N, C-alpha and C positions, 0 to 999 in steps of 0.2 A: 338370477344366477350371476349377472354382472356384478352385483354388490360384493360378492366374496372376492372377486379379483381386485376391485378398487380398495377393499379393506386390506388385502394382502400387499398391494402396492403401497398403500399408506404406511403399513407397518415396516415394510422393507426400507422405504425412504426415511422413516423416522429412525430406524436402527442405524442406517448409514450416517445420518446426521449426528446421532449420539456418539458414534465411534470416531467421526472425524472432527466434530466441533468446529467446522469451517463455514457454517452458514451457506451451504451449497445445495442441499436437497430439501431443506425445510419448506421452501416455497412450493415445491412440487408435491410435497406431502400434504400441504394445505389444499392444493388442487385436487389431489386424490381423495381427500376427505370430503370435499364439496361434491365430487362426482359420486362418491359412495352414497351421500345423502340423497342426491338426485335419483340414483338408481333404485333407492328404496321407495321413492315417491312415484317415479315414472318407470314402469317395467318395460323391458325390451326397447329402450330408446338409446341405443349405444351412441348414435351420432350426437345426441344432445349431451350425453354424459362426457364424451370426449371433448366436445366444445366447452362445457363447463370446466373440465379439468384444465384445458389450455388457457381459457380466459382468466380463471381464478389464479392459476400459477403465474401468469404474466403480470396480473395486477399486483399480486403479493411481491413479486420480484421487483417491479418498477417502483412501487410506492413504499414498501416497508424495508427493503434492503438498505437503501441509503441511510435511513434513520437507524437501523440496527447496527450498521457498520460504524456510524458516528458514535453511538452511545455504548456499544458493547466493546469497542476497541479503544476505550479512553486511556488505557494504561500503556500506550505506546511510549517507549523510552528511547530517547535519542541515544545513538551509539556514541562511544568515546570520540570517534572521529567527528561526528556532527557537533559535538560540544565544543570543538575548536573554532567553529565559525564565530567571528566577532572578537576573537582573542588577539592579543598582540604577540607576535613571534619575532625572534631574532634571525636575521639572514646570516647563514654560515658559509654560503658560497654565492657569489654574485648571480643574481637572477636576470636572465636575458632570454626572452622568448625567441628571438631571431636565431640565437646560437643554441637554443634548446638546452640551456644550462640553468642551474640554480638549486639551492637547498636552503631549508630553514629549520630551526630548532623549535619544536612545539611539544609541550608536555613531556620533556625529557627525551624525545626521540627526534631523529633527523628525518625530514620529509623532503621529497622532491618538490620544488616550488616553481611556480610560473606567475607572471604578472597578469592581472586581469586585462590589461591593455598592452598590446604588442610593443608600443613605443615607450613604455615606462619600464625602467630598469631599477634594480636595487643593488646596492653595494654591500659587501661583507660587513657585518656589525650593525647594519641599519635595522631599525624596528619597522615592522609592517603589520597590517591587520589582515586576518584571514577572511576573505569575503565569501568563499565557497570551497567545496572539495569536489574535484572531478577525478573519479577513480581513486588513485593513490597520490594525487598531487594537490598540494595546497595552492589555491589561487589567491594571490596577494594584492592588496591595495596599499597606497601610501598612507602612513599613519598621520592623521591630522594633528597639528600642534595644538596643545591645550592652552 
């Protein structure tokens, strides 16, 4: 009789996974399927079935999820903002972390800018390199002379 409940749980979890496509319930669906098989072999052993469900779900979650996330999410595209990292920008307002001032022109837009190091400042018209983006601020480093 337990077999029908494990089968229903498997189907429900599978439907949720298909609807969300988020790799969230598929691991538990695998555990429910394993518990279903065990319930067909061992009748009236609910404790064993629950243990199999938990163990299989955890094993699938721990060992296959990292692989699945790495290979199934390969098409992650950097945002436009992330693509600015490493580019050269022109300072349009002096950058001074102590005074909490500064702006730079990047990709045709003006951004709030700060120096990566508090003791380093940039003057208007100076070229700098974007080392990172924090929130909506460009974090700048001195441009190395070629």
